[in-house]
Residue frames relative to the residue before (quaternion, step in Angstrom):
aa qw qx qy qz dx dy dz
X 1.0000 0.0000 0.0000 0.0000 0.00 0.00 0.00
X 0.6390 0.5313 -0.3180 0.4563 3.63 0.96 -0.93
X 0.6387 0.5324 -0.3242 0.4512 3.59 1.09 -0.82
X 0.6615 0.5142 -0.3141 0.4465 3.56 0.98 -0.75
X 0.6280 0.5276 -0.2999 0.4872 3.55 1.07 -0.84
X 0.6498 0.5067 -0.3084 0.4753 3.59 0.95 -0.90
X 0.6505 0.5017 -0.3205 0.4716 3.62 0.92 -0.86
X 0.6569 0.4957 -0.3322 0.4608 3.62 0.87 -0.80
X 0.6385 0.5239 -0.3308 0.4564 3.58 1.01 -0.80
X 0.6708 0.4926 -0.3082 0.4608 3.60 0.90 -0.92
X 0.6540 0.4985 -0.3354 0.4598 3.59 1.03 -0.62
X 0.7094 0.4671 -0.2619 0.4582 3.60 1.04 -0.71
X 0.5133 0.6908 -0.3978 0.3179 3.54 1.25 -0.50
X 0.6681 0.4809 -0.3288 0.4629 3.70 0.82 -0.80
X 0.6262 0.5191 -0.3476 0.4665 3.63 1.02 -0.68
X 0.6614 0.5044 -0.3132 0.4582 3.59 0.89 -0.87
X 0.6701 0.5004 -0.2934 0.4632 3.55 0.93 -0.95
X 0.6668 0.4903 -0.3148 0.4647 3.56 0.96 -0.82
X 0.6344 0.5246 -0.3453 0.4507 3.61 0.99 -0.62
X 0.6780 0.4860 -0.2798 0.4752 3.54 1.17 -0.57
X 0.5942 0.5612 -0.3684 0.4431 3.59 1.17 -0.38
X 0.0907 -0.7790 0.6203 0.0128 3.45 -1.03 0.96
X 0.3474 -0.7274 0.5633 0.1815 3.49 -0.75 1.13
X 0.1484 -0.7922 0.5870 0.0764 3.54 -0.91 0.95
X 0.2946 -0.7719 0.5528 0.1088 3.52 -0.59 1.18
X 0.2785 -0.7677 0.5615 0.1336 3.60 -0.66 1.13
X 0.1180 -0.7968 0.5904 0.0509 3.58 -0.87 0.95
X 0.4400 -0.6956 0.5027 0.2641 3.57 -1.13 0.53
X 0.4176 -0.6995 0.5244 0.2475 3.59 -1.15 0.56
X 0.0162 -0.7657 0.6421 -0.0343 3.53 -1.02 0.95
X 0.3767 -0.7517 0.5022 0.2020 3.59 -0.51 1.30
X 0.8826 0.0492 -0.0716 0.4620 3.46 -1.37 0.82
X 0.6059 0.4966 -0.4007 0.4752 3.58 0.89 0.94
X 0.3359 -0.6892 0.5922 0.2481 3.55 -1.31 0.30
X 0.1664 -0.7848 0.5926 0.0729 3.59 -0.65 1.10
X 0.1371 -0.7864 0.5947 0.0957 3.57 -1.17 0.62
X 0.0857 -0.7708 0.6313 0.0012 3.51 -1.01 0.95
X 0.2742 -0.7424 0.5901 0.1596 3.53 -0.88 0.97
X 0.0491 0.7969 -0.5971 0.0771 3.53 -1.05 0.81
X 0.2051 -0.7321 0.6348 0.1376 3.55 -1.45 0.02
X 0.5424 -0.6317 0.4507 0.3219 3.55 -0.97 0.88
X 0.5259 0.6251 -0.4107 0.4049 3.63 1.19 -0.40
X 0.6167 0.5565 -0.3396 0.4413 3.67 1.16 -0.56
X 0.7056 0.4591 -0.2790 0.4621 3.63 1.11 -0.28
X 0.3398 -0.7044 0.5784 0.2320 3.48 -1.31 -0.45
X 0.5555 -0.5921 0.4382 0.3858 3.59 -1.10 0.44
X 0.2914 -0.7268 0.5954 0.1798 3.61 -1.21 0.48
X 0.3159 -0.7904 0.4947 0.1756 3.57 -0.26 1.30
X 0.7673 0.2896 -0.1735 0.5452 3.67 0.88 -0.85
X 0.0801 -0.8034 0.5899 -0.0152 3.63 -0.56 1.21
X 0.4211 0.7609 -0.4375 0.2287 3.61 1.20 -0.11
X 0.5101 0.6364 -0.4141 0.4042 3.61 1.30 -0.31
X 0.6326 0.5762 -0.3348 0.3946 3.58 1.10 -0.76
X 0.7871 0.3010 -0.1923 0.5029 3.56 0.87 -0.73
X 0.3680 0.6896 -0.5056 0.3651 3.57 1.23 0.38
X 0.5762 -0.6470 0.3961 0.3041 3.59 -0.93 0.95
X 0.6565 0.5157 -0.3249 0.4444 3.53 1.06 -0.50
X 0.7302 0.3811 -0.2148 0.5248 3.60 1.36 -0.14
X 0.0202 0.8659 -0.4991 -0.0271 3.51 1.02 -0.96
X 0.1997 0.7854 -0.5607 0.1701 3.60 0.74 1.05
X 0.7568 -0.2068 0.1570 0.5998 3.61 0.70 -0.98
X 0.5489 -0.6239 0.4499 0.3271 3.58 -1.21 0.57
X 0.6660 -0.5181 0.3859 0.3729 3.48 -1.28 0.47
X 0.6102 0.5785 -0.3383 0.4225 3.54 1.07 -0.65
X 0.7045 0.4006 -0.2646 0.5227 3.62 1.29 -0.26
X 0.3415 0.7824 -0.4759 0.2116 3.63 1.23 0.14
X 0.5777 0.5918 -0.3941 0.4009 3.63 1.05 -0.52
X 0.6359 0.5492 -0.3117 0.4437 3.56 1.16 -0.45
X 0.7215 0.3750 -0.1927 0.5493 3.56 1.38 -0.07
X 0.4610 0.7101 -0.4260 0.3191 3.62 1.21 0.35
X 0.5901 0.5599 -0.4176 0.4049 3.67 0.99 0.02
X 0.7624 -0.3284 0.2740 0.4855 3.55 -1.25 -0.46
X 0.2166 -0.7484 0.6128 0.1317 3.56 -1.05 0.81
X 0.1193 -0.7362 0.6646 0.0456 3.60 -0.93 0.97
X 0.1458 -0.8374 0.5261 0.0290 3.56 -0.66 1.16
X 0.0729 -0.7740 0.6285 0.0240 3.56 -1.12 0.75
X 0.1058 -0.7720 0.6187 0.1001 3.63 -1.14 0.42
X 0.0304 0.7884 -0.6099 0.0740 3.52 -0.96 0.93
X 0.4633 -0.6721 0.4843 0.3148 3.64 -0.98 0.73
X 0.1602 -0.7347 0.6505 0.1068 3.48 -1.28 0.62
X 0.2560 -0.8200 0.4913 0.1440 3.60 -0.05 1.31
X 0.6860 -0.4312 0.3819 0.4445 3.54 -1.31 0.18
X 0.8479 0.1266 -0.1198 0.5007 3.50 -1.24 0.70
X 0.5497 0.5684 -0.4226 0.4429 3.59 0.84 1.01
X 0.1932 -0.7436 0.6329 0.0961 3.53 -1.30 0.54
X 0.1272 -0.8067 0.5758 0.0382 3.56 -1.04 0.88
X 0.1150 -0.7509 0.6477 0.0584 3.51 -1.12 0.78
X 0.1058 -0.8048 0.5838 0.0172 3.60 -0.80 0.98
X 0.0102 0.8028 -0.5951 0.0355 3.56 -0.89 0.98
X 0.1580 -0.7507 0.6315 0.1130 3.57 -1.04 0.79
X 0.0986 -0.7814 0.6158 0.0219 3.52 -0.92 0.96
X 0.2722 -0.7725 0.5535 0.1506 3.59 -0.30 1.23
X 0.5344 -0.6197 0.4738 0.3256 3.63 -1.06 0.79
X 0.7188 0.3567 -0.1923 0.5648 3.59 1.03 -0.97
X 0.3751 -0.7540 0.4957 0.2124 3.59 -0.49 1.15
X 0.6814 0.4607 -0.3142 0.4741 3.65 1.13 -0.30
X 0.5016 0.6495 -0.4314 0.3747 3.64 1.25 -0.04
X 0.3213 -0.7479 0.5599 0.1550 3.59 -0.97 0.93
X 0.0162 0.7984 -0.5966 0.0800 3.56 -0.32 1.32
X 0.1569 -0.7209 0.6626 0.1288 3.55 -1.31 0.36
X 0.1710 -0.7730 0.6084 0.0560 3.54 -1.35 0.59
X 0.0736 0.7661 -0.6384 -0.0054 3.52 -1.13 0.74
X 0.0621 -0.7711 0.6329 0.0295 3.56 -1.24 0.49
X 0.0053 0.8068 -0.5908 -0.0060 3.58 -0.82 0.88
X 0.3771 -0.7209 0.5470 0.1968 3.50 -1.24 0.69
X 0.0149 0.7879 -0.6139 0.0455 3.55 -0.96 0.92
X 0.7209 -0.4670 0.3032 0.4126 3.57 -1.27 0.23
X 0.5552 -0.6472 0.4268 0.3012 3.57 -1.26 0.13
X 0.3085 0.7824 -0.4835 0.2429 3.57 1.22 0.34
X 0.6772 -0.5312 0.3338 0.3845 3.57 -1.31 0.35
X 0.7866 0.2323 -0.1288 0.5574 3.63 1.12 -0.60
X 0.1276 -0.8301 0.5398 0.0581 3.60 0.30 1.21
X 0.5107 -0.6445 0.4491 0.3494 3.61 -0.97 0.62
X 0.1502 -0.7783 0.6085 0.0378 3.62 -0.88 1.02
X 0.5099 -0.6463 0.4830 0.2983 3.49 -0.95 0.99
X 0.5539 -0.0997 -0.8245 -0.0589 1.63 -2.10 1.34
X 0.5644 0.5854 -0.3763 0.4439 3.56 1.32 0.12
X 0.2859 0.7576 -0.5149 0.2814 3.49 0.52 1.26
X 0.1645 -0.8216 0.5309 0.1269 3.66 0.00 1.13
X 0.7800 -0.1385 0.1003 0.6020 3.64 1.13 -0.62
X 0.0692 -0.7694 0.6311 0.0703 3.52 -1.27 0.39
X 0.6467 -0.5348 0.4041 0.3640 3.50 -1.39 0.38
X 0.7628 -0.1530 0.1569 0.6083 3.47 0.95 -1.03
X 0.0930 -0.7723 0.6273 0.0366 3.57 -1.21 0.66
X 0.0643 -0.7870 0.6136 -0.0010 3.50 -0.84 1.03
X 0.1193 -0.8025 0.5843 -0.0182 3.58 -1.07 0.89
X 0.0174 0.7517 -0.6584 -0.0323 3.55 -1.25 0.55
X 0.1103 0.7716 -0.6180 0.1021 3.58 -0.93 0.90
X 0.6845 -0.4508 0.3569 0.4481 3.57 -1.28 0.10
X 0.4384 -0.7193 0.4794 0.2462 3.50 -0.91 1.00
X 0.4986 -0.6514 0.4858 0.3018 3.55 -1.16 0.63
X 0.7887 0.0671 0.0068 0.6111 3.57 1.12 -0.61
X 0.5803 -0.5828 0.4150 0.3892 3.59 -1.19 0.45
X 0.3052 -0.7287 0.5916 0.1610 3.51 -1.35 0.67
X 0.5707 -0.6491 0.4099 0.2915 3.43 -0.87 1.02
X 0.8394 0.1079 -0.1166 0.5197 3.57 -0.76 1.09
X 0.7161 0.3969 -0.2711 0.5062 3.64 1.14 0.17
X 0.1719 -0.7551 0.6218 0.1165 3.54 -1.22 0.51
X 0.2106 -0.7700 0.5933 0.1033 3.56 -1.23 0.48
X 0.1495 -0.7736 0.6081 0.0964 3.60 -0.85 0.90
X 0.7573 -0.4132 0.2736 0.4255 3.62 -1.16 -0.33
X 0.5813 0.5712 -0.3819 0.4358 3.58 1.25 -0.12
X 0.1893 -0.7581 0.6070 0.1447 3.58 -1.24 0.43
X 0.0388 -0.8259 0.5622 -0.0177 3.60 -0.89 0.83
X 0.0860 -0.7290 0.6739 0.0835 3.55 -1.24 0.68
X 0.1731 -0.8410 0.5124 0.0127 3.55 -0.85 1.02
X 0.7128 0.5156 -0.2720 0.3899 3.60 0.99 -0.60
X 0.3537 0.7065 -0.5303 0.3073 3.61 0.92 0.80
X 0.1120 0.8353 -0.5136 0.1610 3.56 -0.38 1.24
X 0.0590 -0.7740 0.6284 0.0497 3.55 -0.98 0.75
X 0.1793 -0.7782 0.5890 0.1243 3.59 -0.78 0.95
X 0.8356 0.1017 -0.0421 0.5381 3.63 -0.17 -1.20
X 0.7887 0.3100 -0.1663 0.5041 3.60 0.89 -0.88
X 0.4234 -0.6701 0.5491 0.2650 3.61 -1.07 0.73
X 0.1497 -0.7656 0.6225 0.0625 3.54 -1.33 0.49
X 0.3109 -0.6319 0.6352 0.3170 3.49 -1.41 -0.12
X 0.2110 -0.7500 0.6141 0.1258 3.54 -1.17 0.64
X 0.1670 -0.7534 0.6306 0.0833 3.54 -0.89 1.02
X 0.1387 -0.7921 0.5929 0.0424 3.56 -0.72 1.13
X 0.1155 -0.7801 0.6125 0.0550 3.55 -1.03 0.94
X 0.1157 -0.7421 0.6555 0.0785 3.64 -0.78 1.01
X 0.0260 -0.8407 0.5369 -0.0647 3.52 -0.61 1.14
X 0.3948 -0.6658 0.5825 0.2479 3.50 -1.23 0.62
X 0.3353 -0.7455 0.5407 0.1984 3.59 -0.82 0.99
X 0.8550 0.1677 -0.1112 0.4780 3.54 -1.26 0.52
X 0.7550 -0.4267 0.2033 0.4545 3.54 0.97 0.98
X 0.3760 0.7448 -0.4731 0.2830 3.60 1.23 0.07
X 0.0404 -0.8477 0.5288 -0.0127 3.63 -0.52 1.16
X 0.7657 0.2272 -0.1918 0.5704 3.60 1.17 0.24
X 0.3948 0.6958 -0.5376 0.2664 3.51 -1.17 0.60
X 0.3614 -0.7392 0.5285 0.2089 3.58 -0.73 1.03
X 0.0255 0.7909 -0.6100 0.0406 3.51 -1.22 0.60
X 0.3315 -0.6831 0.6130 0.2185 3.45 -1.48 0.23
X 0.1746 -0.7744 0.6004 0.0967 3.53 -0.78 0.95
X 0.0971 -0.7914 0.6026 0.0318 3.66 -0.63 1.08
X 0.0646 -0.7785 0.6243 0.0016 3.53 -0.96 1.01
X 0.0873 -0.7986 0.5954 0.0121 3.58 -0.60 1.18
X 0.0817 -0.8035 0.5895 -0.0121 3.55 -0.59 1.17
X 0.0440 -0.8026 0.5948 0.0059 3.52 -0.83 1.04
X 0.3365 -0.7282 0.5703 0.1768 3.56 -0.83 1.06
X 0.2997 -0.8120 0.4826 0.1339 3.60 -0.56 1.11
X 0.8044 0.1650 -0.0565 0.5679 3.51 1.20 -0.59
């Protein structure tokens, strides 16, 4: 019996490891321009462990909001040079699709930490569907993060486009606006 269980585990191991692998698409930086990238949640994979997000060293979103990040994650990485500011927006093709968006800043080393293996980050910004209306504000189907900033030191920004509540497919346009401050 132990042999059968071990054989089943060995057969399932590559599937589990493949489901945890996330391909990260590298994007180029263009000053004072808005770049657009077309994508689909089908290109990503679910992320079983989201505890990195509510870890105090990252503070991306609280565990109570985890259901908004349970679909497929599509990841991108882009440099954020010194004295630059970045705004990231995801525009789902289907206006009824529930997407979420996160972006975090990390150092410029050769192997940046990629979620779910994120021990810490400089800054993490998130946008998702609101649980309730906000006074004087409205929300549409787009999601935007705006407070990505580099002053003296450059960073790398990892962007996650995510389906909320298990959403695993849906076309979108990712817009990245980069402004050189100096």
